Backbone as a ProteinNet text record, in pm:
[ID]
protein_1_A
[PRIMARY]
XXXXXXXXXXXXXXXXXXXXXXXXXXXXXXXXXXXXXXXXXXXXXXXXXXX
[TERTIARY]
3613	3685.5	3550.7	3512.6	3437.7	3536	3510.3	3553.8	3561	3465.7	3404.1	3623.2	3624.8	3769.6	3901.2	3910.9	4046.1	4051.1	4223.8	4244.9	4359.9	4415.2	4543.9	4671	4744.4	4869.9	4978.9	4992	5073.6	5249.6	5293.1	5418.9	5411	5484.8	5470.1	5584.7	5704.9	5792.5	5734.9	5682.4	5625.2	5534.8	5453.8	5298.3	5255.3	5245.8	5270.9	5150.2	5073	4984.2	5058	5121.7	5236.4	5150.7	5085.3	5001.4	4839.9	4770.8	4671.4	4601.8	4544	4603.3	4402.2	4382.6	4301.4	4281.6	4136	4203	4040.5	4039.5	3885.9	3873.6	3764.6	3729.9	3698.8	3643.7	3523	3691.1	3783.9	3891.8	4028.7	4023.6	4126.6	4066.9	4051.3	4008.1	4086.7	4184	4322.3	4373.6	4370.5	4496.2	4582.8	4673.9	4761.8	4845.6	4975.8	5136.7	5216.2	5337.7	5400.7	5525.2	5644.8	5805.5	5724.5	5759.3	5729.4	5855	5833.8	5933.1	5871.6	5894.7	5855.7	5956.5	5868.4	6027.4	5998.3	5991.5	5972.1	6122.3	6099.4	6221.8	6340.2	6283.2	6400.4	6484.5	6331.9	6397.1	6286.6	6313.8	6174.2	6170.2	6055.4	5980.1	5802.7	5804.4	5699.9	5570	5470.1	5351.8	5189.3	5139.2	5025.8	4876.4	4792.1	4639.7	4661.3	4512.8	4438.4	4379.4	4240.1	4170.2	4079.3
2849.9	2934.9	2941.3	3014.3	3012.8	3073.5	3049.6	3095.6	3268.7	3304.9	3497	3568.4	3476.9	3486.5	3476.6	3368.1	3338.2	3450.1	3482.7	3604.8	3550.1	3557.6	3597.1	3663.9	3624.2	3705.3	3680.2	3775.9	3803.7	3846.2	3805.8	3868.4	4060.4	4112.1	4248.8	4236.5	4218.2	4137.1	4068.6	3954.7	3866	3840.8	3925.3	3893.7	3741.8	3671.8	3459.3	3504	3451.8	3441.7	3249.5	3325	3227.3	3131	3248.5	3196.2	3212.6	3159.3	3156.1	3234.1	3312.6	3248.1	3364.9	3376.2	3423.4	3565.1	3673.3	3814.9	3842.3	3845.9	3875.2	4074.9	4086.9	4209.2	4255	4251.7	4359.3	4374	4377.2	4395.4	4504.2	4426.9	4459.3	4505.9	4647	4725.4	4746.6	4724.9	4787.8	4634.6	4691.2	4569.6	4490.5	4374.8	4338.1	4303.3	4379.9	4339.5	4325.4	4225.8	4084.1	4103.7	4070.6	3998.7	3917	3804.4	3671.6	3609.9	3480.5	3382.3	3364.8	3416.3	3376.1	3225.5	3167.3	3048.1	3073	3167.8	3199.6	3250.4	3391.6	3483.7	3443.4	3330.9	3302	3422.7	3485.5	3572.9	3657.1	3703.1	3802.7	3917.7	3900.4	4036.9	4055.6	4189.2	4260.2	4177.6	4116.5	4002.5	4128.9	4129.1	4225.8	4146.8	4155.5	4094.8	4161.9	4018.1	4022.5	3952.2	4014.8	3976.4	3836
14852.8	14819.8	14699.8	14650.9	14533.8	14435	14295.6	14201.2	14209.3	14261	14238.4	14324.9	14371.9	14494.7	14392.2	14296	14240.4	14169.9	14126.1	14038.5	13957.6	13860.5	13829.4	13804.7	13829.1	13803.7	13676	13578.2	13499	13494.1	13480.2	13474	13337.5	13367.3	13318.5	13246.3	13248.7	13135.5	12971.2	13056	12897.8	12876.4	12983.5	13002.8	12976.8	13066.3	13099.7	13214.9	13227.9	13333.2	13432.9	13532	13616.9	13743.1	13814	13900.8	13912.2	14010.9	14043.1	14236.8	14284.5	14495.8	14405.2	14542.1	14603.6	14668.4	14670.7	14711.6	14747.1	14877.4	14954.7	14936.9	14768.8	14701.8	14845.5	14936.4	15020.5	15106.1	15156.4	15186.5	15063.5	14965.7	14908.4	14805.1	14742.3	14609.6	14503.3	14601.4	14433.6	14413.5	14260.1	14208.1	14267.2	14332.6	14399.1	14269.8	14330	14264.9	14351	14294.7	14428.2	14267.6	14371.4	14283.5	14283.4	14209.6	14208.8	14112.5	14096.7	13994.6	13883.3	13734.9	13667.7	13596.4	13535.1	13518.3	13354.3	13242.9	13133.5	13149.8	13197.4	13241	13283.1	13348.6	13467.9	13586.6	13588.2	13747.9	13817.4	13946.7	13988.5	13924.6	13836.2	13849.9	13900.9	13894.2	13858.3	13843.7	13938.5	13852	13924.2	13804.3	13818.7	13885.3	13871.5	13842.1	13754.2	13644.9	13553.3	13611.8	13460.2	13458.6	13477.4
[MASK]
+++++++++++++++++++++++++++++++++++++++++++++++++++

């Protein structure tokens, strides 16, 4: 995998970058949103894709 496909996921509550993942930019045009566990908030929160 190239670095072009690597994206960062940021917590919408505390605004910290918790996860890195890959995305196929040819297939998925919109930004990814997922509920994931934030270790600083200590609960499941919405994480959004950042630059």
